[in-house]
C-alpha positions in Angstrom: 6.3 4.8 14.7 4.1 7.8 13.9 6.5 10.0 15.9 9.5 8.6 13.9 7.7 9.4 10.6 6.9 12.9 11.7 10.5 13.5 12.8 11.8 12.4 9.4 9.3 14.7 7.6 9.7 17.8 9.8 13.0 19.1 8.4 11.6 18.8 4.8 8.3 20.7 5.3 8.0 24.3 4.0 5.3 26.2 5.9 4.5 28.4 2.9 3.8 25.5 0.5 3.3 22.2 2.3 0.5 20.9 4.5 0.5 17.7 6.6 -2.6 15.7 7.3 -2.7 12.6 9.6 -5.6 10.2 8.7 -6.2 8.3 11.9 -8.9 5.7 12.3 -10.0 2.5 14.0 -9.3 3.7 17.6 -11.6 5.1 20.2 -9.5 8.2 20.5 -7.0 10.0 18.2 -3.4 8.8 18.4 -1.2 10.7 20.9 1.3 12.8 19.1 4.8 13.5 20.5 5.5 17.1 21.6 7.2 19.3 19.0 5.6 17.7 16.0 5.3 20.0 12.8 2.0 21.8 12.2 -0.7 19.5 10.9 -4.3 18.6 10.7 -5.3 15.5 12.6 -8.3 13.7 11.3 -9.8 10.9 13.4 -12.6 8.4 12.8 -13.3 5.7 15.5 -14.6 3.3 12.8 -12.1 1.1 11.0 -11.5 1.7 7.3 -8.3 3.3 6.0 -9.7 4.2 2.6 -12.6 6.1 4.1 -10.3 8.3 6.3 -7.8 8.8 3.5 -10.5 9.9 1.1 -11.5 12.5 3.7 -7.9 13.7 3.8 -7.7 13.9 0.0 -10.9 16.0 0.0 -9.4 18.5 2.6 -5.9 18.7 0.9 -5.3 21.9 -1.0 -2.1 21.0 -2.9 -1.6 20.0 -6.5 0.6 17.1 -5.5 -0.7 14.6 -2.9 1.8 12.4 -1.2 0.6 9.3 0.7 2.8 7.3 3.1 2.1 4.7 5.8 2.8 5.4 9.4 5.4 2.6 9.7 7.9 4.2 7.4 10.4 7.0 7.7 11.3 9.1 4.7 14.9 9.6 3.5 16.5 13.1 3.5 15.3 15.1 0.4 12.2 12.9 0.0 9.7 15.7 -0.6 12.0 17.5 -3.0 12.4 14.2 -4.9 8.7 13.9 -5.3 8.4 17.5 -6.4 11.2 17.0 -8.9 9.6 13.8 -10.3 6.3 15.5 -11.2 8.1 18.6 -12.5 10.5 16.7 -14.7 8.1 14.1 -15.9 4.7 15.6 -16.9 3.8 12.4 -18.7 3.1 10.7 -15.3 -0.1 11.1 -13.3 1.1 9.0 -10.4 4.4 8.0 -8.7 5.5 4.8 -7.1 8.3 5.6 -4.7 11.2 3.4 -3.7 10.7 1.3 -0.5 13.5 -0.5 1.4 13.5 -2.2 4.8 15.2 0.1 7.4 17.4 -2.9 8.4 18.2 -6.3 7.1 15.2 -8.4 8.2 17.1 -11.8 8.0 20.0 -10.4 10.0 17.5 -9.1 12.6 15.2 -12.1 13.1 16.6 -15.0 11.0 14.7 -17.2 8.6 11.3 -16.2 10.1 11.7 -12.9 8.2 10.2 -14.8 5.2 6.9 -14.4 7.0 7.0 -10.6 7.2 5.7 -9.9 3.7 7.3 -6.4 3.8 6.4 -4.0 1.0 9.5 -3.6 -1.2 10.0 -1.5 -4.3 13.2 -1.0 -6.2 13.2 -0.8 -10.0 16.7 0.5 -10.3 18.3 3.9 -10.6 16.2 5.5 -13.4 12.6 6.6 -13.8 10.6 4.0 -15.5 6.9 3.1 -16.2 5.4 0.7 -13.7 2.2 -1.2 -13.4 0.9 0.2 -10.1 1.6 2.1 -6.9 2.3 0.7 -3.4 0.4 2.2 -0.5 3.5 2.7 1.7 5.0 5.3 -0.7 2.9 6.8 -3.5 2.0 10.2 -4.8 -0.5 11.6 -7.3 -1.3 14.8 -9.2 -4.6 16.1 -7.8 -6.2 15.9 -11.2 -6.1 12.1 -10.9 -8.8 12.1 -8.2 -11.0 14.5 -10.2 -10.7 12.1 -13.2 -11.0 8.6 -11.7 -12.5 9.1 -8.2 -11.2 8.2 -4.8 -10.1 4.9 -3.2 -12.6 2.0 -3.1 -13.7 1.9 0.5 -14.6 -1.8 0.4 -10.8 -2.5 0.2 -7.8 -1.8 2.4 -7.1 -2.1 6.1 -10.2 -2.0 8.3 -12.4 -3.2 5.4 -11.5 -6.2 3.2 -7.9 -5.8 4.2 -5.8 -5.1 1.1 -5.6 -4.2 -2.6 -6.9 -0.6 -2.5 -3.8 0.6 -4.3 -4.0 -2.2 -6.8 -7.6 -1.4 -7.7 -6.9 2.3 -7.9 -3.9 1.6 -10.2 -6.1 -0.4 -12.5 -8.5 2.6 -12.8 -5.6 4.9 -13.6 -4.4 2.6 -16.4 -7.9 2.1 -17.8 -8.2 5.9 -17.9 -5.1 6.1 -20.0 -2.9 7.5 -17.2 0.7 6.5 -16.6 2.4 5.6 -13.4 6.2 6.2 -13.0 8.8 4.9 -10.5 11.0 7.4 -8.7 14.3 6.0 -7.5 15.1 9.1 -5.4 11.7 9.2 -3.5 12.9 6.7 -0.9 11.3 5.5 2.3 12.4 3.0 4.9 9.9 0.4 6.2 10.0 -0.7 9.8 11.0 -4.3 10.5 8.7 -5.7 13.2 9.7 -9.2 14.5 6.3 -9.7 16.2 4.7 -9.7 12.8 6.8 -12.5 11.5 4.5 -15.5 12.3 3.3 -18.2 10.0 -0.3 -17.8 11.0 -0.4 -14.1 10.2 1.5 -14.6 7.0 -1.0 -17.2 5.7 -4.0 -15.3 7.0 -3.0 -12.1 5.2 -2.3 -14.1 2.0 -5.8 -15.5 2.1 -7.2 -12.0 2.7 -5.3 -10.7 -0.3 -6.8 -13.4 -2.4 -10.4 -12.5 -1.3 -9.7 -8.8 -2.0 -8.4 -9.6 -5.5 -11.7 -11.0 -6.7 -13.5 -8.0 -5.4 -12.1 -5.9 -8.3 -11.0 -8.5 -10.8 -13.2 -11.0 -12.8 -12.2 -14.7 -12.5 -14.1 -17.7 -13.5 -14.6 -20.6 -11.1 -12.7 -23.0 -13.4 -9.8 -20.5 -13.7 -9.6 -20.2 -9.9 -9.8 -24.0 -9.4 -6.8 -24.3 -11.7 -4.9 -21.7 -9.8 -5.5 -23.6 -6.5 -4.5 -26.9 -8.1 -1.2 -25.5 -9.5 -0.3 -23.7 -6.3 -1.1 -26.8 -4.2 1.2 -28.9 -6.5 4.0 -26.4 -6.3 3.8 -26.3 -2.5 3.7 -30.1 -2.3 6.8 -30.4 -4.5 8.7 -27.8 -2.5 8.0 -29.7 0.7 8.8 -33.1 -0.8 12.2 -32.0 -2.0 12.9 -30.2 1.3 13.4 -26.9 -0.5 14.8 -23.9 1.4 12.5 -22.3 4.0 12.0 -19.1 2.0 10.8 -21.1 -1.1 8.3 -23.1 0.9 7.0 -20.0 2.6 6.7 -18.3 -0.9 4.8 -21.3 -2.3 2.5 -21.5 0.8 1.7 -17.8 0.3 0.7 -18.3 -3.3 -1.5 -21.2 -2.3 -3.3 -19.2 0.3 -3.8 -16.3 -2.2 -5.3 -18.8 -4.6 -7.5 -20.3 -1.9 -8.7 -16.9 -0.9 -9.6 -16.0 -4.5 -11.6 -19.2 -4.8 -13.4 -18.4 -1.5 -14.0 -14.8 -2.4 -15.4 -15.7 -5.8 -18.4 -17.2 -4.0 -18.7 -14.6 -1.3 -18.4 -11.3 -3.2 -18.5 -8.0 -1.3 -21.2 -5.4 -2.0 -20.9 -3.0 -4.9 -18.3 -0.2 -4.7 -19.1 2.7 -2.4 -16.2 4.9 -3.7 -16.9 8.5 -4.5 -16.4 9.1 -8.2 -15.7 12.8 -7.8 -14.0 14.9 -5.2 -16.2 15.5 -2.1 -17.2 19.1 -1.3 -15.9 20.4 2.0 
C-alpha cells in the first residue's frame, strides 16, 4: 500500500518546493520501499505510537503547509495543487479536511460484511465549507497551527490508545478560535481490505474508540450509564424487528462505543505527554 501511495504522489511533487517524509513505526526494521520512489526522508521508530513518530516528522518538516495522509490511501491527480489552492484562496482556515472516498464499492466487492469495515469517509459536497474536525487519512495544516496549539496527543492514536488523535487535536484548534475547512478537490481514495471486515474487529475497534473518547472529553458516570442504556435498547429493538444487517451493525457499533466510554471513565489514561511547542531539531 505504501508503494501505491508513493506512486500516486510522485508525479505531483516539485523538487524545488516539496518534501516527503515517511513516519514509520511499530516494526523491528523500517518498511521496505519499492525501487524508484521519489526522494524522501524515512523516519523509523521500532516502538508503536503513530502520534509520536508523526510529531517527529512535523518537527523536521520545513514547509509552511503540512499535509498528512495515511499509508492505505492513494491521492487523486492534482491533489497537492488542490491543497495549496485551498490554503491560498481561504486564509480564514487554519486546517483542511480533505475528501475521502473508498477506491471501490465495498458492498460490491465483499457483500454485506462491508458494514464491518468502518472505512473513513468524508464528503460534504462540492463547495468549501466549515467542518467540525479533520480526519487522519487526509488532513492538512498551516505550520503556525502547531506553534499555537502544540502537537498530537501521544496517548491517543494507533499504537497507543488506538484512536481519536485527530478528534482531540480538532477540539484544541476550535478552542483556540481556529477554523477548519473542507476541500472537495483534495481527494484521496481509501483501500478496501476484505480481511478487515470481521465482526470481532469491528466491535473491538468501537470499544477502543469509546475508551479513547473519555481520555479527552469529560463525561459523568450517570451520563455514560444513560448512553449505554439507550444504545442497548436501540440494538435490542433492531434485532427484535429483524432490521437490515447494516442497521444492526450500526447499532452494535454505537453500543460498543458507549460501553467503551463507560469502561474508560473508570480506567483513565495518564496525563497528556504532548509537546505544547514545536520540538527543536
